[in-house]
C-alpha positions as CSV (number, residue, x, y, z in Angstrom):
1,M,-16.9,-7.8,14.1
2,I,-18.2,-6.4,10.9
3,S,-15.9,-4.0,8.9
4,N,-16.1,-2.4,5.5
5,I,-19.8,-2.2,5.3
6,T,-20.9,-0.1,2.4
7,Y,-23.2,-0.1,-0.6
8,H,-21.5,-2.5,-3.0
9,D,-23.0,-1.3,-6.2
10,S,-25.8,1.2,-6.7
11,K,-27.6,-1.1,-9.2
12,I,-27.4,-4.1,-6.8
13,R,-28.3,-2.0,-3.7
14,S,-26.7,-4.7,-1.5
15,M,-24.1,-4.3,1.1
16,V,-20.9,-6.3,1.3
17,A,-19.4,-7.0,4.6
18,V,-16.0,-8.5,5.4
19,L,-16.3,-10.9,8.3
20,D,-13.6,-12.9,10.0
21,C,-11.2,-13.0,7.0
22,R,-8.5,-15.7,7.3
23,G,-6.3,-14.2,4.6
24,C,-6.3,-17.1,2.2
25,G,-5.9,-14.8,-0.8
26,R,-8.5,-16.4,-3.1
27,C,-10.5,-13.1,-3.4
28,D,-7.2,-11.3,-4.4
29,N,-6.8,-13.6,-7.4
30,A,-10.5,-13.4,-8.4
31,C,-10.7,-9.7,-8.5
32,Q,-9.7,-8.4,-12.0
33,F,-10.1,-4.8,-10.9
34,G,-7.6,-4.5,-8.0
35,A,-10.3,-3.8,-5.5
36,I,-9.1,-6.3,-2.9
37,E,-6.4,-4.9,-0.6
38,K,-4.7,-6.6,2.3
39,V,-4.1,-4.9,5.6
40,G,-1.8,-7.3,7.3
41,K,-3.4,-10.6,6.5
42,K,-6.9,-9.2,6.4
43,T,-9.0,-8.3,3.3
44,R,-10.4,-4.8,2.7
45,I,-12.4,-3.8,-0.3
46,N,-11.5,-0.6,-2.2
47,Y,-14.9,0.4,-3.2
48,D,-13.6,3.1,-5.6
49,K,-12.2,0.2,-7.7
50,C,-15.0,-2.3,-7.1
51,T,-17.4,-2.9,-10.0
52,G,-19.9,-5.0,-8.1
53,C,-19.2,-8.3,-9.9
54,L,-19.2,-10.2,-6.5
55,K,-16.5,-12.7,-7.7
56,C,-14.8,-12.1,-4.4
57,V,-17.9,-13.3,-2.5
58,D,-18.3,-16.3,-4.8
59,V,-14.7,-17.6,-4.2
60,C,-14.4,-17.1,-0.5
61,P,-14.1,-20.6,1.1
62,N,-14.7,-19.3,4.6
63,K,-17.7,-17.1,3.7
64,A,-15.9,-14.1,5.1
65,L,-17.2,-11.9,2.3
66,I,-20.9,-11.7,2.4
67,V,-23.7,-9.8,0.7
68,L,-26.3,-8.3,3.0
69,D,-29.6,-7.4,1.5
């Protein structure tokens, strides 16, 4: 199931999807802008705070955060 699909950054024009998050927390620690929120053990991205740096995508060991072109 795909959730939280939105335009990640207007300059990048890519979409970020959160898929099958396992709640490891690595993306929480990588985000310097507080854009990662947990709902239970699952990750949600607060796109009002997201700057488009994609560090959350880079650190996800389960490839649960992906960029869709």
